[in-house]
C-alpha positions as CSV (number, residue, x, y, z in Angstrom):
1,X,28.4,13.8,117.1
2,X,31.8,15.2,115.9
3,X,35.1,14.8,117.7
4,X,35.3,18.5,118.3
5,X,32.3,18.5,120.6
6,X,33.6,15.7,122.9
7,X,35.5,16.8,126.0
8,X,39.3,16.2,126.0
9,X,39.0,13.5,128.7
10,X,36.6,11.5,126.6
11,X,38.9,11.8,123.5
12,X,41.9,10.6,125.5
13,X,40.0,7.7,126.9
14,X,38.7,6.6,123.5
15,X,42.2,6.9,122.0
16,X,43.7,4.9,124.9
17,X,41.1,2.1,124.7
18,X,41.6,1.8,120.9
19,X,45.3,1.1,121.5
20,X,46.6,4.4,120.2
21,X,50.2,5.1,121.5
22,X,51.1,8.6,122.7
23,X,54.6,10.0,122.9
24,X,55.6,10.2,126.6
25,X,56.5,13.7,127.7
26,X,59.6,14.2,129.7
27,X,58.8,15.1,133.3
28,X,58.7,18.8,134.0
29,X,61.8,19.9,135.7
30,X,61.2,22.1,138.7
31,X,62.7,25.5,138.2
32,X,65.3,26.3,140.8
33,X,65.1,29.5,142.8
34,X,68.7,30.5,141.8
35,X,69.4,33.8,140.1
36,X,69.7,33.5,136.4
37,X,73.1,34.7,135.2
38,X,73.4,36.4,131.8
39,X,77.0,35.5,131.2
40,X,80.5,36.0,132.7
41,X,81.2,39.3,130.9
42,X,77.8,40.8,132.0
43,X,78.4,39.7,135.6
44,X,81.9,41.2,135.6
45,X,80.7,44.5,134.2
46,X,77.9,44.5,136.7
47,X,80.3,44.0,139.6
48,X,82.6,46.8,138.3
49,X,79.7,49.2,138.0
50,X,78.4,48.4,141.5
51,X,81.9,49.0,142.9
52,X,82.2,52.3,141.1
53,X,78.7,53.4,142.3
54,X,79.5,52.4,145.9
55,X,82.8,54.5,145.8
56,X,80.9,57.5,144.3
57,X,78.2,57.2,146.9
58,X,80.7,57.1,149.7
59,X,82.5,60.2,148.4
60,X,79.3,62.1,147.8
61,X,77.8,61.4,151.2
62,X,81.2,62.2,153.0
63,X,81.6,65.5,151.2
64,X,77.9,66.4,151.6
65,X,77.9,65.8,155.3
66,X,81.0,67.8,155.8
67,X,79.6,70.7,153.8
68,X,76.4,70.8,155.8
69,X,78.3,70.8,159.1
70,X,80.8,73.5,158.0
71,X,78.1,75.7,156.6
72,X,76.0,75.5,159.7
73,X,79.0,76.3,161.8
74,X,80.6,79.2,159.9
75,X,78.4,80.5,157.1
76,X,78.1,79.9,153.4
77,X,80.8,82.1,152.0
78,X,84.1,80.2,151.3
79,X,86.1,83.4,151.4
80,X,85.2,84.1,155.0
81,X,84.7,80.4,156.1
82,X,88.1,78.8,155.7
83,X,86.8,75.4,156.8
84,X,84.3,75.5,153.9
85,X,87.1,76.5,151.5
86,X,89.1,73.5,152.7
87,X,86.1,71.1,152.2
88,X,85.5,72.5,148.7
89,X,89.2,72.0,147.9
90,X,88.9,68.4,149.2
91,X,85.8,67.8,147.1
92,X,87.7,69.0,144.0
93,X,90.6,66.6,144.9
94,X,88.1,63.7,145.2
95,X,86.5,64.6,141.8
96,X,83.1,65.1,143.4
97,X,80.8,66.9,140.9
98,X,79.4,70.3,141.6
99,X,75.8,69.1,141.5
100,X,76.6,66.7,144.4
101,X,78.1,69.5,146.4
102,X,75.2,71.8,145.8
103,X,72.4,69.3,146.3
104,X,73.7,68.2,149.7
105,X,73.5,71.8,151.1
106,X,70.5,73.3,152.9
107,X,68.5,75.6,150.6
108,X,69.6,78.8,152.2
109,X,73.3,78.2,151.2
110,X,73.0,78.8,147.5
111,X,76.0,81.1,147.4
112,X,78.2,78.2,148.5
113,X,78.4,76.9,144.9
114,X,81.4,79.1,144.1
115,X,84.7,77.2,143.9
116,X,87.6,79.0,145.5
């Protein structure tokens, strides 16, 4: 009967009784549940990007809500709806992209995409 056919437990028992010494393994360290950080530079960049994204989301939602309210109240033509023209001017001042202004509008206000 070869050694390969014996179960592992039998092999270890035989080795232990014959006086064979095994190297002791270090005890397994329990992994902590803390978040793994990838380095200071990465974390700083991540915080900057999150800050920028938050500021952009605030501006976009602010302008989008104002556009919807103004269009419902006075129509979708900035030439006749002076409130809409003011909101579009404010959006330009806040550097809100045109796609944000257009996606926040109801579907029937497609002519509102013109910038005064």
